[in-house]
N, C-alpha and C positions, 0 to 999 in steps of 0.2 A: 440027717436035715436037710429039707425041701432044698433045693437053692437055690428061689426065691428068695429073693430082700426087698423089702419094701422101705425108703430112705421117706425119712421125712426131716422137714429143713424147715422148722417155727421161730420165725421172726415174733416183732414186739406188737403186731396184729391181723398176719397175714399166715398161712402155711402153705407151703410147696411139699408137694409131694412125688415121685415114682416109682416107680414097678421097675425090676428087672430081674432077668435069669443068669444066674451065673453062669452055666454052662453055655452061654449063648458065644457069639462071633463077638470078638472086639472091634470097635475103632482105630484104626492107623494108632491113634493116643494107645490105643492098650486101655480105654475104659470100654467097661460097657456098653452098649445100644437101648434104651429103654423101651419096656412092655409098652406103658402107658408112664405117661406124667398131665401135671394138673394143681389148680393150687387153687386154696380157700381166699377170698378177700372181699370185703367190703367198700368198694373204689365210691369216695368220697362219705365218705362214714352212714351211708346206708345199709340195706339189707348183703349177709353174707351172698355169694358167688361162685359157687361152684363152676372151675374152665376144667378140663381134660382134650388128653389129645393119646388113644390106641394108637400104635404105629400103620399107619398106611391108612386110616379113617378119617373123616372131618371131625372139626371142633365141634366140640357137646359142651356146651352151656344149662346146668339147673341150680333152682334155690336149694338149700340146704336150710329148711325150714327150724328144725332140728336145734339151728346152731343157736350161738349169741353172744359169736367174738369170742369166744370160750372157745381158748389154744385145744387147752382137755377134752373140752366139748366137742368141740372141729374133728377130730384123733377120733375119737372115740365115734362119730356119726360117721365118719372117712373110714372106717377098715369096714360096716356094716354093708356101707356103697357099694365097695369093694368087692365085698363075701355073696352080697344075697344078689343085689340090683346090675352092678358090674360081672358079670360074675370069672372077673379075676382069680387064678391062682391061690391059694394060701398061701402066705410065705411062712419061710420057717424060718426069716433074719428079721429084726427093724435093728435099719439104723438112723439112730438122733442124728444132727449137729446141735452139738452141745459149744458153743462160743466157749468157754474156758474152762482149760484145764489145770490153772496155773501150773508149783513145781513141780510135780508130780503125772501128770500125764500126760506126755509128747507124743500116744501113739493109740491110734480107735486100741478100745479098752471094752469086754463085756461088762455092762451093769452087771455088778448085784449089791445088795442092800447098803456096802460096807464103800463103795464105787461111787454108791447115788446120798448116800447121806455127806463124799466129801468137794460131791459136786454143787450139791445145796449150798453146802460153805463158803461159795465161792459164788453168791450171786449179785453182792454188793458189789462184785466187780463186773462184776454185767447186768444193771438191773432191767434194762431192756427187750433184754434175748435169756438171758438162762432161767427164769422164771416158765416162759410160755413153752423152753423147750426140755426142762425137764416133765411140765405139766401133761407133755405128749408123750414121754416116757411111763407114767405113773397108765394115761391113759390106752398105752397099749398093750403094756404090763397084763391090763385088765380083760384085753377085751380081744391079744393072742394071748394068753399067757403059757403055751405049749411055743412057743418061739421065741428064742434066742433075741434078746432088746443089747445092741452095740454102741457105744457110747466115739465119736468119729471131731472131732476138733477142730475148731479155728486156730487156734494159739499154737499146733502141732506142729506145723508145717513153718515157722520159723524157731525152733525149739533149739535148732544147732546156729541159734547166732552166736560171734565172737564173744568176750567179756565188754569190749569199750560196748557193742550197740543192746549186750542186755544191761546196761547197768546203768541208773541215776548217779549224780556227785553227792551221794548221802551217806551218812553214818553205813560203819561195811557192817553192822551188826543186824541193822535197819533190812538190807539188800540180800543176808541172808535168812531173814524174816520170810523173803517170796514178794520184800518191795523192791520190783524191778520190769522192766520194758519185758512185755512178752508178742504182744502181737496178733491181732486179727485179720480176717478173712481170709483166713490161712485155705481154707477147701477151693475156693473159686483159686486164689497165685496157686494153688497145685494142678486145680484146674487147667489150670494157661498155658504154666512150666512142661503139661505133657503133651500138649499142641503145638507149642513154638517147633519143634525141631520139621515138625513138614514144612509148618507153613514159610520158614525162615533157614531151612540145611545147617549150618556150623555157623554161620552168626545165628544163633538161638543160643549157641554156648556162650557167647560176650554176655558184656552191658545188657541188660536190658531191664525199661521202668517198666511194669503194668500201672493201670491204673483202673482201683475196683470205684467205681463212681454212680455212686443209687443214695436212698437215704442216709447208709452208712455211707463213707470212703473213706479208702486210704491207699498209699502207694506201696509198691514192693519193688525193692533194687535186684535182681536176680542176674547168680553169677554162675557156669554151669549148671542150669534148670532147679539154680535152689537160689534161695533165700539167705541172702546178704542183711541189707535190713529195710524196715516198714516204717512208716509213719505213725501207725499206732504206738501205744505204749502198757504201760501195767492195767489201765481201763481202755475203753472203746471212744472215751470223748479226745484223746487225743490226738493233732496231726489237723488235715484239711476241715471247712468251714462243713459242715452236713448237712440233713437237712432243718432237725432240731435242735441238736449238736454242735457244739461253742469248738470244735479245734482244738489249737494250742491256744494256751490261754497265761500269764504271768498270773501266777500262784498267789502273787502278793492283792490281787485282786480278791482271792477265799477271802486272803484272811481280812482285809478291808469290810468285806461281808458280815463275817463270822466278827469279827473286834468293834467296827465304829458303825455298819449300820445296824448291828445286831441278828439278819438272818439267821435262823437254827441252820444244822445239819444238810435237815429233811427240805429246809426252803435252796439251799442253794443247791441241789443235788437235784431238785424240778426243776429250778432255774438252769442250768449246764444242759440234763437230757430231752430236756423236754421244749421250756422256752427260746430256747436257742437257737444259734445258727440259721439257715436260711429264712424260715419264721420270725426267729427274733429281731430281725433288721429289717425286712419287708414288712412284721406285723401284717403282710397278706397269705402267706400257704410258704408250707416247705418246699410246696412241687416247683423244682425248675418249669415244666413243662408251663404252669400256667403264669410262673414269677414269665415268662416268655410272651408270653404274650399281653402281659399287662404295660400299662401305658404310663404306671405308676411309678415315678423318680424312687419311690423304695425298693421296689421291685428291681429296677435295671442297681438299685447299689449292692443290693444281695447275688446279686448273679457276678457281679465284678468285683467283689467278697472271694465270692466262690472259687472264680476262675484265678483270678491273684494267686489264689494260697496253694494251687492247684502245681501255678509254676513257679512262685516260692519253693514249693517242698518236690519237682521235678529235679529244678536243680543243687536240692540240697542232696538224693538219694545218685543222681547219674556223680557227683564227686567224691559220692562216698563208692562206692561202685566203683568208678576207672571210668565211667563215661559213660556213649548213651548209643549201643547197639543198637536198638529197637525201643517204639516205642507203644503196651498194648492198652488200648482202653477197651474194657469191660466194664459190667457191671448195667445194671437201669440204664443209665441216664446212658455211661460211660462206652452201650453198644446203643443207642436207641435216638442219640438226641447231635445230631450231627449242627447246629449249635453252639454248644460245649466245647464240643471236640475245636470246631476251627476257631472259635476263641481263642483256644488254651497253644493252639500250636501254632496263629498270626504270632503270641506273645515268645512262640520260640523260632522264629526263624534264626535269630544269629547261632543256635544250632545246627541251622540247619534245614528246618522242618516245613513246609513243606505237605500243603496234601494238595489231590487233586478234589474238588469243587463238586464236580456231577456224581466219582464214586462216592464222595464222604457225603452229599445228597439221597445217594441209590443206598446206606449201609453196607460196603459191597466191605468184606473184609479188607484189600489192602486199598485203604484209600491216598498212600501218600501220592505226590504227581515225579514226572520224569524226572523233575530240579530238587526232587528232597537230595538228600545228603543221606538220611536215615529213615531207613522204614516201617510207615506206621501200619496197625492196624487192628480195626476196632472188631472184636474177640465177641464172644458169645461165650460165660464161662457152665461150667456141666458142676456147680455142689455135688449135687445128688446122681450123678455117675461115680466119683471120686470119693464119696461115701459107700458108694456100694463094693464099688474094689476093695476097696482097706477094710470093710465087714467080710467082704469072702478071702481075700487073703488072710485076716485071723482064724474066720472057721471052718472055712471051705477048701483046705489048700488046693485039694486036687485041680476041684474047678478053676480058681485063682492062677 
């Protein structure tokens, strides 16, 4: 089997990808270095654009005309481009980010027809992501029938939570049927956990809160580099305010919408997943960059609510893991938007956190001031590298 691993990270409307050689040298974190990585996205809802970076070369931008916002079509086009036009080596393994693994899939798994059917049955638990991820699997199977297909799960990093972190206070029989807390963004949190020790030394083994902030957002509390608690639960709706998702919500609201207001389950689902969060509050955009640039008071209100939810949940997570030895920002917002980081840290000054304004504005790794009692990092995540490592461990043990 070829040691070349193609990683496909399908979002609800975009596709990130990276190509790795499992036999090549690894970073100090133990993760492999990408030969090539990129993304197909449609900024502002316009035509799709592919942006790619090959190791040691300049960034390349293309317009894949054959793609129409369908993840399956994007994967098919991408594999053709890699093979015919990019000159990339043909992968022997394709690793797919699958958001929900349910009760049974707690580690990277080779995808068989039975596994695919199991994952398809979980689509209602992650409707923005599970379908696109599985569409990518089908397209890759068709384009690379000789390659092994591997599912890497966002839920897996949280699979060893204690029972009190796993359970809701619902009848035991419903818990046993799988109605329990799973948590998400696990591939991102895994990537950060592997990079913490080089950055923090032994302090990395203590209580650390990682904030993955993007269109989807959640926190993870680590101890000894393992997940102890996280803010998302049964679905990817819970916890923080997000781009279009509501975050933590009184379930009585849903009952009222169904029973008194006559909304259907589909209408409630559409509201909670697609019309809430920053978009719902601001009625302007789900993008924090647009909201920060706006003078509309609704935009400011949406940002304030987002920051308040992060601050509230950091306090809760720190209480659960027994302290705060470091705070790490990651994800698209966490890594690239200093104004959000500053607003969060300002409200956590009582915990001894303080930013270095210049370091924060420059987006450095260490953004804490000398007066801060707690290290603060802004750290790029690398879900694709974790996927490559997991797939190599599963299928290429000698290389891994």
